[in-house]
TORDOMAR-611625 format. One line per 10 residues: their letters; for each residue x, y, z of C-alpha. Coordinates in steps of 0.2 Angstrom, whole numbers, plus 2048, in hexadecimal, padded with zeros to 3 digits. Example, Ala and Ser with C-alpha at 12.3 -4.5 7.8 and 13.67 -1.06 7.14 Angstrom:
2
as> 83E:7EA:827 | 844:7FB:824
//
This chain:
196
xxxxxxxxxx> DFC:BB7:CD5 | E08:BAB:CD6 | E16:BB3:CE3 | E03:BB8:CEB | DFC:BA4:CEC | E0C:B9F:CEF | E0F:BA7:CFF | DFC:BA0:D03 | E02:B90:D03 | E13:B92:D10
xxxxxxxxxx> E06:B99:D1C | DFB:B8C:D19 | E09:B82:D19 | E15:B87:D27 | E14:B78:D2E | E1E:B6E:D20 | E0F:B5F:D1C | E0C:B63:D0D | E13:B58:CFD | E1D:B60:CEC
xxxxxxxxxx> E0C:B5C:CE5 | E03:B5F:CEF | E08:B74:CF4 | E08:B76:CE2 | DF2:B70:CDD | DF2:B7C:CED | DFA:B88:CE6 | DF2:B85:CD4 | DE2:B86:CDC | DE7:B98:CE8
xxxxxxxxxx> DE9:B9E:CD5 | DDC:B9B:CCC | DCF:BA0:CD8 | DDA:BB2:CDC | DDD:BB4:CC8 | DC9:BB2:CC5 | DC6:BB8:CD5 | DCE:BC8:CCD | DC8:BC7:CC1 | DB3:BC5:CC5
xxxxxxxxxx> DB9:BD6:CD3 | DBE:BDF:CC6 | DB4:BDC:CBB | DA3:BDF:CC5 | DAC:BF1:CCB | DAD:BF4:CBA | D9C:BEF:CB5 | D97:BF9:CC5 | D9D:C0A:CC0 | D96:C09:CAD
xxxxxxxxxx> D86:C03:CB6 | D84:BF6:CAB | D84:BE4:CB9 | D75:BDC:CB0 | D7A:BDF:C9E | D8E:BD8:CA4 | D85:BC9:CAA | D7C:BC6:C9C | D8E:BC9:C92 | D95:BBA:C9D
xxxxxxxxxx> D87:BAE:C9B | D8C:BAF:C88 | D9E:BB3:C88 | DA3:BA7:C95 | D9B:B94:C8B | D9E:B98:C7C | DB1:B9D:C80 | DB5:B8F:C8D | DAF:B82:C7D | DB6:B8D:C6B
xxxxxxxxxx> DC9:B90:C76 | DD3:B9D:C6D | DDF:BAA:C72 | DE5:BA9:C87 | DF2:BB9:C8B | E03:BB1:C91 | E02:BB9:CA3 | DF4:BBD:CAD | DF2:BD0:CAE | DF3:BD1:C9A
xxxxxxxxxx> DE5:BC7:C9B | DDD:BD1:CA9 | DE1:BE1:C9F | DD9:BD6:C8F | DCC:BD3:C98 | DC3:BE4:CA0 | DCA:BEE:C8F | DBC:BDF:C86 | DB0:BE2:C90 | DB1:BF1:C93
xxxxxxxxxx> DAC:BF4:C81 | DA2:BE8:C7D | D96:BF1:C88 | D9B:C00:C82 | D99:BFC:C70 | D88:BF4:C75 | D80:C09:C79 | D86:C0B:C6B | D82:C02:C5F | D72:C09:C53
xxxxxxxxxx> D70:BFB:C46 | D61:BF1:C44 | D5C:BE4:C4C | D5A:BD9:C3F | D6C:BDD:C38 | D75:BDB:C46 | D6B:BC8:C49 | D73:BC5:C39 | D84:BC7:C3E | D83:BBF:C4C
xxxxxxxxxx> D7B:BAF:C42 | D8A:BB5:C38 | D96:BB4:C48 | D90:BA3:C4E | D91:B98:C3C | DA5:B9E:C3B | DA6:B9A:C50 | D9F:B8C:C4B | DAE:B89:C3B | DBD:B8E:C43
xxxxxxxxxx> DB9:B87:C54 | DC0:B82:C62 | DD1:B8A:C62 | DDD:B7F:C6C | DED:B85:C76 | DFC:B80:C7B | DF9:B81:C8C | DE9:B76:C8C | DEA:B65:C82 | DDD:B5B:C7C
xxxxxxxxxx> DDA:B4A:C79 | DD2:B47:C64 | DBE:B41:C6E | DC0:B53:C7A | DBF:B5D:C6B | DB4:B52:C61 | DAE:B58:C73 | DAF:B6B:C76 | DA7:B6B:C62 | D98:B64:C67
xxxxxxxxxx> D96:B6E:C78 | D99:B80:C6E | D8E:B7B:C62 | D7F:B7A:C6E | D85:B87:C76 | D85:B94:C64 | D77:B8A:C61 | D70:B92:C72 | D76:BA3:C70 | D6F:BA4:C60
xxxxxxxxxx> D5C:BA0:C67 | D62:BAE:C72 | D66:BB8:C69 | D55:BB7:C5F | D4D:BBC:C6E | D56:BCB:C71 | D50:BD1:C62 | D3D:BCC:C64 | D3E:BD8:C72 | D46:BE3:C69
xxxxxxxxxx> D52:BE1:C77 | D60:BEE:C6D | D6F:BEC:C7A | D6D:BDA:C7D | D6C:BD7:C6B | D7B:BE0:C67 | D85:BDB:C76 | D84:BC9:C71 | D88:BCE:C5E | D98:BD7:C67
xxxxxxxxxx> D9B:BC8:C76 | D9C:BBB:C63 | DA6:BC9:C5D | DB4:BC9:C6A | DB5:BB9:C69 | DB8:BB6:C57 | DC7:BC0:C58 | DCF:BB4:C64 | DCA:BA8:C5B | DD4:BB0:C4E
xxxxxxxxxx> DE3:BB3:C58 | DE2:BA4:C62 | DE6:B9D:C50 | DF4:BA7:C4D | DFB:BA4:C5C | DF9:B90:C5F | DFA:B90:C49 | E09:B83:C4D | E04:B79:C59 | DF0:B79:C50
xxxxxx> DF9:B70:C41 | E02:B62:C4C | DF2:B5E:C52 | DE8:B5D:C44 | DDD:B6B:C4D | DE0:B77:C42
//
């Protein structure tokens, strides 16, 4: 993506009118857009193939806000991130179809996961340092988001929607795993910031 975004910037700035700072910002924006767009496209194609687009959208409605405020592991390259994301989505969708456990038990597990995530997040990484104030903001927003997830899980159980309840559980399990991986990967950084 970096090479492609550089070529696009060169094409846009054929006349050489952009300053270095402007070129950097433009390249970052194009590269980010290409990466996010590719991830969305591949995810939608996978969900289409699985015939699970509504379930996938539900997954992202849970996953994105919790992950945004909880932090955790980040792959070192975009390609690894893409592969990990697509495999994770595939596993969550498949497992949500196959798990047949009492709904109340899944709800208990969701509650335990929410409390555990609440206690150990956010996990900050070296690529995006945050101030103590930002850390407190992330913590507050994460707790509100987890409360909404818990209410959503309760509604899924009340509606007897096994698939949606399972998706919430596996989504939180995925976030928990990425938090633990992030704690390990960024251990030295976490200890240096006092956010361990």
